[in-house]
CHARMM-style PDB file with segment names, atoms N, HN, CA, C and O in Angstrom:
ATOM      1  N   MET     1      85.107 119.140  98.131  1.00  0.00      PROA
ATOM      2  CA  MET     1      84.987 117.519  99.342  1.00  0.00      PROA
ATOM      3  C   MET     1      86.418 116.973  99.828  1.00  0.00      PROA
ATOM      4  O   MET     1      86.957 116.247  98.993  1.00  0.00      PROA
ATOM      5  N   ARG     2      87.095 117.170 100.947  1.00  0.00      PROA
ATOM      6  HN  ARG     2      86.657 117.760 101.625  1.00  0.00      PROA
ATOM      7  CA  ARG     2      87.886 116.469 101.382  1.00  0.00      PROA
ATOM      8  C   ARG     2      87.322 115.097 102.427  1.00  0.00      PROA
ATOM      9  O   ARG     2      86.445 115.107 103.292  1.00  0.00      PROA
ATOM     10  N   PHE     3      88.177 114.007 101.968  1.00  0.00      PROA
ATOM     11  HN  PHE     3      88.889 113.999 101.265  1.00  0.00      PROA
ATOM     12  CA  PHE     3      87.737 113.197 103.029  1.00  0.00      PROA
ATOM     13  C   PHE     3      88.921 112.565 103.140  1.00  0.00      PROA
ATOM     14  O   PHE     3      89.624 112.059 102.264  1.00  0.00      PROA
ATOM     15  N   SER     4      89.101 112.661 104.548  1.00  0.00      PROA
ATOM     16  HN  SER     4      88.530 113.072 105.259  1.00  0.00      PROA
ATOM     17  CA  SER     4      90.484 111.210 105.881  1.00  0.00      PROA
ATOM     18  C   SER     4      89.408 110.514 106.020  1.00  0.00      PROA
ATOM     19  O   SER     4      88.267 110.474 106.480  1.00  0.00      PROA
ATOM     20  N   LEU     5      90.780 109.612 105.041  1.00  0.00      PROA
ATOM     21  HN  LEU     5      91.707 109.645 104.667  1.00  0.00      PROA
ATOM     22  CA  LEU     5      90.363 107.105 105.217  1.00  0.00      PROA
ATOM     23  C   LEU     5      90.191 107.075 105.423  1.00  0.00      PROA
ATOM     24  O   LEU     5      89.112 107.668 105.408  1.00  0.00      PROA
ATOM     25  N   GLN     6      90.749 105.820 107.010  1.00  0.00      PROA
ATOM     26  HN  GLN     6      91.625 105.338 107.022  1.00  0.00      PROA
ATOM     27  CA  GLN     6      91.062 104.687 107.429  1.00  0.00      PROA
ATOM     28  C   GLN     6      91.341 103.464 106.183  1.00  0.00      PROA
ATOM     29  O   GLN     6      90.733 103.133 105.165  1.00  0.00      PROA
ATOM     30  N   SER     7      92.562 103.023 106.849  1.00  0.00      PROA
ATOM     31  HN  SER     7      93.056 103.292 107.676  1.00  0.00      PROA
ATOM     32  CA  SER     7      92.843 102.484 105.745  1.00  0.00      PROA
ATOM     33  C   SER     7      94.481 101.768 105.414  1.00  0.00      PROA
ATOM     34  O   SER     7      94.340 101.616 106.627  1.00  0.00      PROA
ATOM     35  N   SER     8      94.995 101.552 105.259  1.00  0.00      PROA
ATOM     36  HN  SER     8      95.110 101.675 104.274  1.00  0.00      PROA
ATOM     37  CA  SER     8      96.312 101.097 105.245  1.00  0.00      PROA
ATOM     38  C   SER     8      97.226 101.471 103.845  1.00  0.00      PROA
ATOM     39  O   SER     8      98.449 101.586 103.760  1.00  0.00      PROA
ATOM     40  N   THR     9      96.517 101.570 103.119  1.00  0.00      PROA
ATOM     41  HN  THR     9      95.524 101.476 103.189  1.00  0.00      PROA
ATOM     42  CA  THR     9      97.062 101.885 102.369  1.00  0.00      PROA
ATOM     43  C   THR     9      96.066 103.065 101.577  1.00  0.00      PROA
ATOM     44  O   THR     9      96.579 103.029 100.458  1.00  0.00      PROA
ATOM     45  N   ILE    10      95.017 104.031 101.486  1.00  0.00      PROA
ATOM     46  HN  ILE    10      94.600 104.061 102.395  1.00  0.00      PROA
ATOM     47  CA  ILE    10      94.776 105.013 101.410  1.00  0.00      PROA
ATOM     48  C   ILE    10      94.694 106.170 102.169  1.00  0.00      PROA
ATOM     49  O   ILE    10      94.901 105.919 103.356  1.00  0.00      PROA
ATOM     50  N   SER    11      94.563 106.865 102.036  1.00  0.00      PROA
ATOM     51  HN  SER    11      94.396 107.069 101.072  1.00  0.00      PROA
ATOM     52  CA  SER    11      95.058 108.521 102.671  1.00  0.00      PROA
ATOM     53  C   SER    11      92.912 108.821 103.109  1.00  0.00      PROA
ATOM     54  O   SER    11      92.035 108.469 103.899  1.00  0.00      PROA
ATOM     55  N   GLU    12      93.172 109.765 101.794  1.00  0.00      PROA
ATOM     56  HN  GLU    12      93.884 110.051 101.152  1.00  0.00      PROA
ATOM     57  CA  GLU    12      91.691 110.517 101.429  1.00  0.00      PROA
ATOM     58  C   GLU    12      91.732 110.580 100.442  1.00  0.00      PROA
ATOM     59  O   GLU    12      92.643 110.201  99.705  1.00  0.00      PROA
ATOM     60  N   ALA    13      90.242 111.337 100.033  1.00  0.00      PROA
ATOM     61  HN  ALA    13      89.503 111.645 100.632  1.00  0.00      PROA
ATOM     62  CA  ALA    13      90.053 111.473  98.755  1.00  0.00      PROA
ATOM     63  C   ALA    13      89.092 112.846  98.865  1.00  0.00      PROA
ATOM     64  O   ALA    13      88.488 113.384  99.793  1.00  0.00      PROA
ATOM     65  N   VAL    14      89.275 113.153  97.344  1.00  0.00      PROA
ATOM     66  HN  VAL    14      89.766 112.716  96.590  1.00  0.00      PROA
ATOM     67  CA  VAL    14      88.642 114.999  97.204  1.00  0.00      PROA
ATOM     68  C   VAL    14      87.707 114.296  96.241  1.00  0.00      PROA
ATOM     69  O   VAL    14      87.551 113.190  95.723  1.00  0.00      PROA
ATOM     70  N   TYR    15      87.350 115.092  96.258  1.00  0.00      PROA
ATOM     71  HN  TYR    15      87.476 115.991  96.679  1.00  0.00      PROA
ATOM     72  CA  TYR    15      85.942 114.951  95.697  1.00  0.00      PROA
ATOM     73  C   TYR    15      85.197 116.270  95.326  1.00  0.00      PROA
ATOM     74  O   TYR    15      84.524 116.914  96.131  1.00  0.00      PROA
ATOM     75  N   HSD    16      85.492 116.766  93.355  1.00  0.00      PROA
ATOM     76  HN  HSD    16      86.039 116.243  92.702  1.00  0.00      PROA
ATOM     77  CA  HSD    16      85.045 117.380  92.849  1.00  0.00      PROA
ATOM     78  C   HSD    16      83.488 117.507  92.430  1.00  0.00      PROA
ATOM     79  O   HSD    16      83.178 118.092  91.393  1.00  0.00      PROA
ATOM     80  N   PRO    17      82.342 116.819  93.452  1.00  0.00      PROA
ATOM     81  CA  PRO    17      81.248 117.587  92.243  1.00  0.00      PROA
ATOM     82  C   PRO    17      80.577 118.240  91.508  1.00  0.00      PROA
ATOM     83  O   PRO    17      79.369 118.106  91.311  1.00  0.00      PROA
ATOM     84  N   GLY    18      81.230 118.938  91.080  1.00  0.00      PROA
ATOM     85  HN  GLY    18      82.211 119.047  91.240  1.00  0.00      PROA
ATOM     86  CA  GLY    18      80.119 119.765  89.696  1.00  0.00      PROA
ATOM     87  C   GLY    18      81.089 119.145  88.899  1.00  0.00      PROA
ATOM     88  O   GLY    18      80.597 119.178  87.771  1.00  0.00      PROA
ATOM     89  N   SER    19      82.293 118.543  88.824  1.00  0.00      PROA
ATOM     90  HN  SER    19      82.692 118.516  89.741  1.00  0.00      PROA
ATOM     91  CA  SER    19      82.925 118.039  87.325  1.00  0.00      PROA
ATOM     92  C   SER    19      82.719 115.978  87.744  1.00  0.00      PROA
ATOM     93  O   SER    19      82.752 115.058  86.928  1.00  0.00      PROA
ATOM     94  N   LEU    20      82.599 115.929  88.676  1.00  0.00      PROA
ATOM     95  HN  LEU    20      82.572 116.677  89.340  1.00  0.00      PROA
ATOM     96  CA  LEU    20      82.022 114.720  88.857  1.00  0.00      PROA
ATOM     97  C   LEU    20      84.044 114.003  89.247  1.00  0.00      PROA
ATOM     98  O   LEU    20      84.301 112.799  89.257  1.00  0.00      PROA
ATOM     99  N   ILE    21      84.952 114.946  89.467  1.00  0.00      PROA
ATOM    100  HN  ILE    21      84.743 115.924  89.459  1.00  0.00      PROA
ATOM    101  CA  ILE    21      86.528 114.085  89.722  1.00  0.00      PROA
ATOM    102  C   ILE    21      86.249 113.837  91.661  1.00  0.00      PROA
ATOM    103  O   ILE    21      85.688 114.460  92.563  1.00  0.00      PROA
ATOM    104  N   LEU    22      87.130 112.393  91.498  1.00  0.00      PROA
ATOM    105  HN  LEU    22      87.586 111.887  90.766  1.00  0.00      PROA
ATOM    106  CA  LEU    22      87.610 111.735  91.996  1.00  0.00      PROA
ATOM    107  C   LEU    22      88.664 111.724  92.584  1.00  0.00      PROA
ATOM    108  O   LEU    22      88.743 110.548  92.939  1.00  0.00      PROA
ATOM    109  N   GLU    23      90.048 112.513  93.143  1.00  0.00      PROA
ATOM    110  HN  GLU    23      89.984 113.469  92.854  1.00  0.00      PROA
ATOM    111  CA  GLU    23      90.981 112.024  93.720  1.00  0.00      PROA
ATOM    112  C   GLU    23      90.794 111.126  94.945  1.00  0.00      PROA
ATOM    113  O   GLU    23      90.009 111.179  95.892  1.00  0.00      PROA
ATOM    114  N   VAL    24      92.121 109.989  94.494  1.00  0.00      PROA
ATOM    115  HN  VAL    24      92.759 109.946  93.724  1.00  0.00      PROA
ATOM    116  CA  VAL    24      92.003 109.507  95.513  1.00  0.00      PROA
ATOM    117  C   VAL    24      93.476 109.553  95.542  1.00  0.00      PROA
ATOM    118  O   VAL    24      94.188 109.486  94.540  1.00  0.00      PROA
ATOM    119  N   CYS    25      93.895 109.674  96.792  1.00  0.00      PROA
ATOM    120  HN  CYS    25      93.316 109.729  97.605  1.00  0.00      PROA
ATOM    121  CA  CYS    25      95.445 109.860  97.738  1.00  0.00      PROA
ATOM    122  C   CYS    25      96.002 108.788  97.923  1.00  0.00      PROA
ATOM    123  O   CYS    25      95.107 107.977  98.162  1.00  0.00      PROA
ATOM    124  N   PHE    26      97.171 108.203  97.960  1.00  0.00      PROA
ATOM    125  HN  PHE    26      97.898 108.862  97.766  1.00  0.00      PROA
ATOM    126  CA  PHE    26      97.376 107.007  98.791  1.00  0.00      PROA
ATOM    127  C   PHE    26      98.476 107.771  99.836  1.00  0.00      PROA
ATOM    128  O   PHE    26      98.912 108.922  99.882  1.00  0.00      PROA
ATOM    129  N   HSD    27      98.705 106.545 100.656  1.00  0.00      PROA
ATOM    130  HN  HSD    27      98.351 105.611 100.619  1.00  0.00      PROA
ATOM    131  CA  HSD    27     100.167 106.399 102.260  1.00  0.00      PROA
ATOM    132  C   HSD    27     101.063 107.128 101.155  1.00  0.00      PROA
ATOM    133  O   HSD    27     101.408 108.309 101.129  1.00  0.00      PROA
ATOM    134  N   SER    28     101.382 105.967 100.129  1.00  0.00      PROA
ATOM    135  HN  SER    28     101.102 105.007 100.150  1.00  0.00      PROA
ATOM    136  CA  SER    28     102.533 106.078  99.458  1.00  0.00      PROA
ATOM    137  C   SER    28     102.867 107.151  98.723  1.00  0.00      PROA
ATOM    138  O   SER    28     104.025 107.195  98.305  1.00  0.00      PROA
ATOM    139  N   GLY    29     101.807 108.411  98.353  1.00  0.00      PROA
ATOM    140  HN  GLY    29     100.867 108.376  98.692  1.00  0.00      PROA
ATOM    141  CA  GLY    29     102.091 109.829  97.882  1.00  0.00      PROA
ATOM    142  C   GLY    29     101.360 109.409  97.098  1.00  0.00      PROA
ATOM    143  O   GLY    29     100.266 109.937  97.297  1.00  0.00      PROA
ATOM    144  N   HSD    30     101.298 108.305  95.762  1.00  0.00      PROA
ATOM    145  HN  HSD    30     102.187 107.876  95.600  1.00  0.00      PROA
ATOM    146  CA  HSD    30     100.299 108.788  94.629  1.00  0.00      PROA
ATOM    147  C   HSD    30      99.321 109.249  94.573  1.00  0.00      PROA
ATOM    148  O   HSD    30      98.825 109.216  95.699  1.00  0.00      PROA
ATOM    149  N   VAL    31      98.572 109.779  93.763  1.00  0.00      PROA
ATOM    150  HN  VAL    31      98.975 109.806  92.848  1.00  0.00      PROA
ATOM    151  CA  VAL    31      97.527 109.973  94.157  1.00  0.00      PROA
ATOM    152  C   VAL    31      96.519 109.860  92.355  1.00  0.00      PROA
ATOM    153  O   VAL    31      96.892 110.593  91.439  1.00  0.00      PROA
ATOM    154  N   TYR    32      95.652 109.152  92.206  1.00  0.00      PROA
ATOM    155  HN  TYR    32      95.349 108.556  92.950  1.00  0.00      PROA
ATOM    156  CA  TYR    32      94.937 108.771  90.934  1.00  0.00      PROA
ATOM    157  C   TYR    32      93.389 109.690  90.940  1.00  0.00      PROA
ATOM    158  O   TYR    32      92.651 110.116  91.828  1.00  0.00      PROA
ATOM    159  N   ARG    33      93.383 109.709  89.722  1.00  0.00      PROA
ATOM    160  HN  ARG    33      93.983 109.363  89.001  1.00  0.00      PROA
ATOM    161  CA  ARG    33      92.318 110.920  89.134  1.00  0.00      PROA
ATOM    162  C   ARG    33      91.350 110.353  87.851  1.00  0.00      PROA
ATOM    163  O   ARG    33      91.655 110.204  86.668  1.00  0.00      PROA
ATOM    164  N   TYR    34      90.153 110.113  88.502  1.00  0.00      PROA
ATOM    165  HN  TYR    34      89.904 110.233  89.463  1.00  0.00      PROA
ATOM    166  CA  TYR    34      89.118 109.601  88.029  1.00  0.00      PROA
ATOM    167  C   TYR    34      87.910 110.473  87.908  1.00  0.00      PROA
ATOM    168  O   TYR    34      87.270 111.000  88.818  1.00  0.00      PROA
ATOM    169  N   THR    35      87.703 110.533  86.520  1.00  0.00      PROA
ATOM    170  HN  THR    35      88.223 110.105  85.781  1.00  0.00      PROA
ATOM    171  CA  THR    35      86.671 111.754  85.534  1.00  0.00      PROA
ATOM    172  C   THR    35      84.977 110.318  86.129  1.00  0.00      PROA
ATOM    173  O   THR    35      84.870 109.092  86.087  1.00  0.00      PROA
ATOM    174  N   GLY    36      83.893 111.655  86.667  1.00  0.00      PROA
ATOM    175  HN  GLY    36      83.979 112.650  86.701  1.00  0.00      PROA
ATOM    176  CA  GLY    36      82.874 110.706  85.913  1.00  0.00      PROA
ATOM    177  C   GLY    36      81.558 110.130  86.764  1.00  0.00      PROA
ATOM    178  O   GLY    36      80.471 109.670  86.415  1.00  0.00      PROA
ATOM    179  N   VAL    37      82.205 110.386  88.081  1.00  0.00      PROA
ATOM    180  HN  VAL    37      83.088 110.759  88.365  1.00  0.00      PROA
ATOM    181  CA  VAL    37      82.253 109.489  89.550  1.00  0.00      PROA
ATOM    182  C   VAL    37      81.286 109.762  90.070  1.00  0.00      PROA
ATOM    183  O   VAL    37      81.523 110.645  90.894  1.00  0.00      PROA
ATOM    184  N   PRO    38      79.975 109.409  90.054  1.00  0.00      PROA
ATOM    185  CA  PRO    38      78.897 109.683  90.145  1.00  0.00      PROA
ATOM    186  C   PRO    38      78.665 109.938  91.802  1.00  0.00      PROA
ATOM    187  O   PRO    38      79.292 109.037  92.359  1.00  0.00      PROA
ATOM    188  N   LYS    39      77.978 110.855  92.878  1.00  0.00      PROA
ATOM    189  HN  LYS    39      77.469 111.587  92.426  1.00  0.00      PROA
ATOM    190  CA  LYS    39      78.459 111.204  93.635  1.00  0.00      PROA
ATOM    191  C   LYS    39      77.721 110.207  95.061  1.00  0.00      PROA
ATOM    192  O   LYS    39      78.160 110.414  96.192  1.00  0.00      PROA
ATOM    193  N   HSD    40      76.956 109.493  94.908  1.00  0.00      PROA
ATOM    194  HN  HSD    40      76.599 109.325  93.989  1.00  0.00      PROA
ATOM    195  CA  HSD    40      76.409 107.912  95.802  1.00  0.00      PROA
ATOM    196  C   HSD    40      77.616 107.128  95.561  1.00  0.00      PROA
ATOM    197  O   HSD    40      77.890 106.365  96.487  1.00  0.00      PROA
ATOM    198  N   THR    41      78.608 107.109  94.315  1.00  0.00      PROA
ATOM    199  HN  THR    41      78.385 107.728  93.563  1.00  0.00      PROA
ATOM    200  CA  THR    41      79.818 105.965  94.466  1.00  0.00      PROA
ATOM    201  C   THR    41      80.058 106.794  96.041  1.00  0.00      PROA
ATOM    202  O   THR    41      79.638 106.439  97.142  1.00  0.00      PROA
ATOM    203  N   VAL    42      80.847 107.950  95.698  1.00  0.00      PROA
ATOM    204  HN  VAL    42      81.188 108.239  94.803  1.00  0.00      PROA
ATOM    205  CA  VAL    42      81.449 108.541  96.680  1.00  0.00      PROA
ATOM    206  C   VAL    42      81.046 108.140  97.988  1.00  0.00      PROA
ATOM    207  O   VAL    42      81.681 107.487  98.815  1.00  0.00      PROA
ATOM    208  N   ASP    43      79.773 108.678  98.064  1.00  0.00      PROA
ATOM    209  HN  ASP    43      79.257 109.209  97.391  1.00  0.00      PROA
ATOM    210  CA  ASP    43      79.490 108.814  99.855  1.00  0.00      PROA
ATOM    211  C   ASP    43      79.452 107.105 100.161  1.00  0.00      PROA
ATOM    212  O   ASP    43      79.577 106.782 101.342  1.00  0.00      PROA
ATOM    213  N   ASP    44      79.248 105.767  98.914  1.00  0.00      PROA
ATOM    214  HN  ASP    44      79.147 106.029  97.954  1.00  0.00      PROA
ATOM    215  CA  ASP    44      79.476 104.706  99.521  1.00  0.00      PROA
ATOM    216  C   ASP    44      81.183 104.328  99.514  1.00  0.00      PROA
ATOM    217  O   ASP    44      81.893 103.508 100.096  1.00  0.00      PROA
ATOM    218  N   PHE    45      81.402 105.469  98.463  1.00  0.00      PROA
ATOM    219  HN  PHE    45      80.826 106.135  97.990  1.00  0.00      PROA
ATOM    220  CA  PHE    45      83.545 104.829  99.556  1.00  0.00      PROA
ATOM    221  C   PHE    45      83.771 105.045 100.331  1.00  0.00      PROA
ATOM    222  O   PHE    45      84.462 104.152 100.822  1.00  0.00      PROA
ATOM    223  N   ILE    46      83.569 106.170 101.227  1.00  0.00      PROA
ATOM    224  HN  ILE    46      83.008 106.895 100.828  1.00  0.00      PROA
ATOM    225  CA  ILE    46      83.911 106.899 101.844  1.00  0.00      PROA
ATOM    226  C   ILE    46      83.306 106.391 103.191  1.00  0.00      PROA
ATOM    227  O   ILE    46      84.044 106.429 104.176  1.00  0.00      PROA
ATOM    228  N   GLY    47      81.841 105.848 103.348  1.00  0.00      PROA
ATOM    229  HN  GLY    47      81.242 105.818 102.548  1.00  0.00      PROA
ATOM    230  CA  GLY    47      81.348 104.836 103.949  1.00  0.00      PROA
ATOM    231  C   GLY    47      81.707 103.210 104.065  1.00  0.00      PROA
ATOM    232  O   GLY    47      81.486 102.275 104.835  1.00  0.00      PROA
ATOM    233  N   ALA    48      82.243 103.412 103.093  1.00  0.00      PROA
ATOM    234  HN  ALA    48      82.422 104.172 102.468  1.00  0.00      PROA
ATOM    235  CA  ALA    48      82.316 101.655 103.093  1.00  0.00      PROA
ATOM    236  C   ALA    48      83.117 101.039 103.966  1.00  0.00      PROA
ATOM    237  O   ALA    48      84.199 101.625 104.021  1.00  0.00      PROA
ATOM    238  N   GLU    49      83.033  99.757 104.941  1.00  0.00      PROA
ATOM    239  HN  GLU    49      82.154  99.282 104.896  1.00  0.00      PROA
ATOM    240  CA  GLU    49      83.799  98.591 106.252  1.00  0.00      PROA
ATOM    241  C   GLU    49      85.499  99.343 105.875  1.00  0.00      PROA
ATOM    242  O   GLU    49      86.197 100.043 106.609  1.00  0.00      PROA
ATOM    243  N   SER    50      85.775  98.834 104.382  1.00  0.00      PROA
ATOM    244  HN  SER    50      85.208  98.265 103.786  1.00  0.00      PROA
ATOM    245  CA  SER    50      87.260  98.435 103.712  1.00  0.00      PROA
ATOM    246  C   SER    50      86.865  99.583 102.746  1.00  0.00      PROA
ATOM    247  O   SER    50      85.891  99.546 101.994  1.00  0.00      PROA
ATOM    248  N   VAL    51      88.075 100.992 102.904  1.00  0.00      PROA
ATOM    249  HN  VAL    51      88.866 101.022 103.515  1.00  0.00      PROA
ATOM    250  CA  VAL    51      87.546 101.297 101.950  1.00  0.00      PROA
ATOM    251  C   VAL    51      88.470 100.941 101.104  1.00  0.00      PROA
ATOM    252  O   VAL    51      88.331 101.369  99.958  1.00  0.00      PROA
ATOM    253  N   GLY    52      89.682 100.059 101.407  1.00  0.00      PROA
ATOM    254  HN  GLY    52      89.795  99.712 102.338  1.00  0.00      PROA
ATOM    255  CA  GLY    52      90.226  99.332  99.975  1.00  0.00      PROA
ATOM    256  C   GLY    52      89.566  98.975  99.087  1.00  0.00      PROA
ATOM    257  O   GLY    52      89.545  99.451  97.952  1.00  0.00      PROA
ATOM    258  N   LYS    53      88.744  97.795  99.649  1.00  0.00      PROA
ATOM    259  HN  LYS    53      88.761  97.408 100.571  1.00  0.00      PROA
ATOM    260  CA  LYS    53      88.000  96.023  99.188  1.00  0.00      PROA
ATOM    261  C   LYS    53      87.184  97.601  98.200  1.00  0.00      PROA
ATOM    262  O   LYS    53      87.717  97.680  97.093  1.00  0.00      PROA
ATOM    263  N   PHE    54      86.491  98.320  98.341  1.00  0.00      PROA
ATOM    264  HN  PHE    54      86.058  98.256  99.240  1.00  0.00      PROA
ATOM    265  CA  PHE    54      85.252 100.076  98.323  1.00  0.00      PROA
ATOM    266  C   PHE    54      86.277  99.548  96.556  1.00  0.00      PROA
ATOM    267  O   PHE    54      86.037  98.926  95.521  1.00  0.00      PROA
ATOM    268  N   TYR    55      87.071 100.068  96.993  1.00  0.00      PROA
ATOM    269  HN  TYR    55      87.266 100.573  97.834  1.00  0.00      PROA
ATOM    270  CA  TYR    55      87.812 101.127  95.909  1.00  0.00      PROA
ATOM    271  C   TYR    55      88.523  99.232  94.594  1.00  0.00      PROA
ATOM    272  O   TYR    55      88.428  99.329  93.371  1.00  0.00      PROA
ATOM    273  N   ASN    56      88.881  98.397  94.998  1.00  0.00      PROA
ATOM    274  HN  ASN    56      88.958  98.318  95.991  1.00  0.00      PROA
ATOM    275  CA  ASN    56      89.102  97.830  94.524  1.00  0.00      PROA
ATOM    276  C   ASN    56      88.227  97.075  93.084  1.00  0.00      PROA
ATOM    277  O   ASN    56      88.443  96.958  91.878  1.00  0.00      PROA
ATOM    278  N   ARG    57      87.050  96.645  94.152  1.00  0.00      PROA
ATOM    279  HN  ARG    57      86.874  96.740  95.132  1.00  0.00      PROA
ATOM    280  CA  ARG    57      85.708  96.146  92.552  1.00  0.00      PROA
ATOM    281  C   ARG    57      85.356  97.465  92.247  1.00  0.00      PROA
ATOM    282  O   ARG    57      85.849  97.806  91.172  1.00  0.00      PROA
ATOM    283  N   TRP    58      84.318  98.819  93.089  1.00  0.00      PROA
ATOM    284  HN  TRP    58      83.918  98.542  93.962  1.00  0.00      PROA
ATOM    285  CA  TRP    58      84.074  99.602  92.513  1.00  0.00      PROA
ATOM    286  C   TRP    58      84.216 100.381  92.007  1.00  0.00      PROA
ATOM    287  O   TRP    58      83.259 101.019  91.570  1.00  0.00      PROA
ATOM    288  N   ILE    59      85.964 100.885  91.716  1.00  0.00      PROA
ATOM    289  HN  ILE    59      86.741 100.366  92.071  1.00  0.00      PROA
ATOM    290  CA  ILE    59      86.375 102.485  91.319  1.00  0.00      PROA
ATOM    291  C   ILE    59      87.642 101.632  90.646  1.00  0.00      PROA
ATOM    292  O   ILE    59      87.110 101.210  89.619  1.00  0.00      PROA
ATOM    293  N   LYS    60      88.989 101.146  90.637  1.00  0.00      PROA
ATOM    294  HN  LYS    60      89.421 101.489  91.472  1.00  0.00      PROA
ATOM    295  CA  LYS    60      89.240 100.820  90.000  1.00  0.00      PROA
ATOM    296  C   LYS    60      89.072 100.505  89.074  1.00  0.00      PROA
ATOM    297  O   LYS    60      88.088  99.768  89.034  1.00  0.00      PROA
ATOM    298  N   GLY    61      89.651 100.696  87.915  1.00  0.00      PROA
ATOM    299  HN  GLY    61      90.451 101.295  87.947  1.00  0.00      PROA
ATOM    300  CA  GLY    61      89.103 100.465  86.458  1.00  0.00      PROA
ATOM    301  C   GLY    61      87.922 100.600  86.111  1.00  0.00      PROA
ATOM    302  O   GLY    61      87.376  99.892  85.265  1.00  0.00      PROA
ATOM    303  N   LYS    62      87.363 101.574  86.754  1.00  0.00      PROA
ATOM    304  HN  LYS    62      87.807 102.149  87.441  1.00  0.00      PROA
ATOM    305  CA  LYS    62      85.880 101.122  86.547  1.00  0.00      PROA
ATOM    306  C   LYS    62      86.011 102.871  85.597  1.00  0.00      PROA
ATOM    307  O   LYS    62      86.051 103.084  84.386  1.00  0.00      PROA
ATOM    308  N   PHE    63      86.028 103.374  86.204  1.00  0.00      PROA
ATOM    309  HN  PHE    63      85.995 103.201  87.188  1.00  0.00      PROA
ATOM    310  CA  PHE    63      86.377 104.655  85.379  1.00  0.00      PROA
ATOM    311  C   PHE    63      87.197 105.000  84.666  1.00  0.00      PROA
ATOM    312  O   PHE    63      88.116 104.198  84.501  1.00  0.00      PROA
ATOM    313  N   PRO    64      87.251 106.101  84.045  1.00  0.00      PROA
ATOM    314  CA  PRO    64      88.487 107.048  82.972  1.00  0.00      PROA
ATOM    315  C   PRO    64      89.610 106.959  84.938  1.00  0.00      PROA
ATOM    316  O   PRO    64      89.432 106.589  86.099  1.00  0.00      PROA
ATOM    317  N   SER    65      90.498 107.487  84.204  1.00  0.00      PROA
ATOM    318  HN  SER    65      90.642 107.788  83.261  1.00  0.00      PROA
ATOM    319  CA  SER    65      91.751 107.780  84.994  1.00  0.00      PROA
ATOM    320  C   SER    65      92.958 107.869  84.413  1.00  0.00      PROA
ATOM    321  O   SER    65      93.208 107.331  83.334  1.00  0.00      PROA
ATOM    322  N   MET    66      93.592 108.388  84.923  1.00  0.00      PROA
ATOM    323  HN  MET    66      93.390 108.825  85.799  1.00  0.00      PROA
ATOM    324  CA  MET    66      94.839 109.266  85.118  1.00  0.00      PROA
ATOM    325  C   MET    66      96.148 109.273  86.492  1.00  0.00      PROA
ATOM    326  O   MET    66      95.586 109.391  87.581  1.00  0.00      PROA
ATOM    327  N   ARG    67      97.490 109.187  86.604  1.00  0.00      PROA
ATOM    328  HN  ARG    67      97.947 109.091  85.720  1.00  0.00      PROA
ATOM    329  CA  ARG    67      98.184 108.747  87.746  1.00  0.00      PROA
ATOM    330  C   ARG    67      98.141 110.795  87.574  1.00  0.00      PROA
ATOM    331  O   ARG    67      98.565 111.425  86.605  1.00  0.00      PROA
ATOM    332  N   TRP    68      97.773 111.135  88.305  1.00  0.00      PROA
ATOM    333  HN  TRP    68      97.429 110.624  89.093  1.00  0.00      PROA
ATOM    334  CA  TRP    68      98.129 112.675  89.288  1.00  0.00      PROA
ATOM    335  C   TRP    68      99.466 113.580  89.584  1.00  0.00      PROA
ATOM    336  O   TRP    68      99.964 114.652  89.241  1.00  0.00      PROA
ATOM    337  N   PHE    69      99.772 112.267  90.588  1.00  0.00      PROA
ATOM    338  HN  PHE    69      99.367 111.396  90.866  1.00  0.00      PROA
ATOM    339  CA  PHE    69     100.854 112.901  91.725  1.00  0.00      PROA
ATOM    340  C   PHE    69     102.081 111.752  91.535  1.00  0.00      PROA
ATOM    341  OT1 PHE    69     103.111 111.832  92.203  1.00  0.00      PROA
TER     342      PHE     69
END
């Protein structure tokens, strides 16, 4: 599932529901991969009024992650 996002820093998100992996793609070209992310968190993330604020509060540092690119 690929989602284009309206954010000054985040360009899109890719979610793999079978493995609960969320990839967050930044305008800078960096991609971070988060594991164990439930679908309801992704739904809230893509529907957030401020994607960047939601990311910083509810995703970054909350799930195991690695810089993918």
